[in-house]
C-alpha positions, 0 to 999 in steps of 0.5 A, a space after each residue: 323348939 316344941 313351944 315355938 311349934 305349938 304356938 305356930 300351930 295355935 296361930 293357924 287353928 280354927 273351928 268351922 261351923 258345919 250343918 247337922 249334929 256334927 257342928 264344930 269341925 276342929 282343924 286342930 291341934 287339940 287334945 282329947 280328955 274324958 269326963 271321969 264322972 259321966 264315964 263312970 270312973 273315979 280319979 283313982 281308977 286312972 291315976 288322975 290322968 284324964 287326957 288320952 294318950 297314944 301308945 303302940 298304935 292305939 289310944 289309952 287313958 290313965 297311968 300309961 301317960 307316964 310310960 316312956 313309950 307313950 305320948 300325948 294324943 295331939 290331933 288335927 282334922 275333923 271328919 278324918 283325925 290325924 296324929 303325928 307321933 314324935 318317936 314311934 313312926 318315921 313317916 309322919 302322920 297317922 290316921 285314927 280308925 275304928 271297926 264300925 260294926 265290930 268291938 275292937 280297940 281304936 287304932 291309928 293307921 301308919 302311912 305307906 307309899 305307892 312309889 313304883 318299885 325299880 323293876 316296875 319303873 324299868 318296865 314302864 320306861 321300856 314302854 315309853 311311860 316314863 318319858 311320857 309321864 316324866 317325874 310323876 312316876 317318882 312322886 310318892 302317893 301317900 296312903 294309910 294302912 287301914 285294916 280291912 273292914 276298918 273306917 277312918 272317916 265319919 268322926 266329928 264333935 257335937 255342940 259340946 265338943 264330944 267326940 262321936 262317929 256318925 253321931 254315935 258315942 260307942 267308946 268304952 275303956 277296957 283293961 286287962 290285968 296287965 293294964 289294971 296294974 298301971 291304972 290304964 284303960 284302952 279305948 275301944 269302939 263297941 260296934 258289936 256290944 261291949 267286949 268281954 275279951 280281947 283278940 288274944 283271949 285275955 279277959 276284959 273289964 270295961 267301963 260305961 260309955 266314955 264321954 270324950 271331949 275335945 280340949 282346944 290347943 289355943 288356950 293357957 290350959 293346953 300348955 298346962 296340961 301339955 307340961 303335965 303330959 310331957 316334960 317341957 322346959 321350966 321357962 314355959 309360963 303356966 296359967 295363973 291361979 284363979 281365986 278358987 285355986 284352979 288353973 285358968 
């Protein structure tokens, strides 16, 4: 079932050219992966897990991948990045956001609905609105609970498919002692410089700026990485080995 869904999504995926520095605008689905060397890390720092994971309404790299509450961050969209959790949110898509002028973790906003409450519907009905507007009153208008001061648009990818926000690449990985124990970094946006502690007052150790690349979903490498991130049935074919021994 999962593979059928992935293949269907792949069939509809496309990349459109856009003017300016934000050249490739991906429709998705795709994963994000860090360049370990360019990000000033080594594989031991992150337990050899370079693909970005979702957990607890934020994004991480490293050993969190093996925790039961995490899952692969499979995105769609370009200027606005969407994610659908398998097990954490019942209402569907979430939106990636940052605090543009602050140094805080990259977050994902959950959806909310502005369907009128029963009392509000009764009041509008007495005024004739319900009859006049018909079923429109009952149509959910989905919005996202983006925190005050945060922004969920302006994301894009440059010619090398590196994630940025309005042309800036101010992402770093930060870890507390608890995250260090599982070889994990939480991804922060550094709008006000590299942070030294989190909102709970815990000391943070942060990386150099992260180089985050998009991984296209519609190739064999996607299924290979996806198998490693999440246990898929054994009948899923893996990419063949090249002469050098790497996956192709």
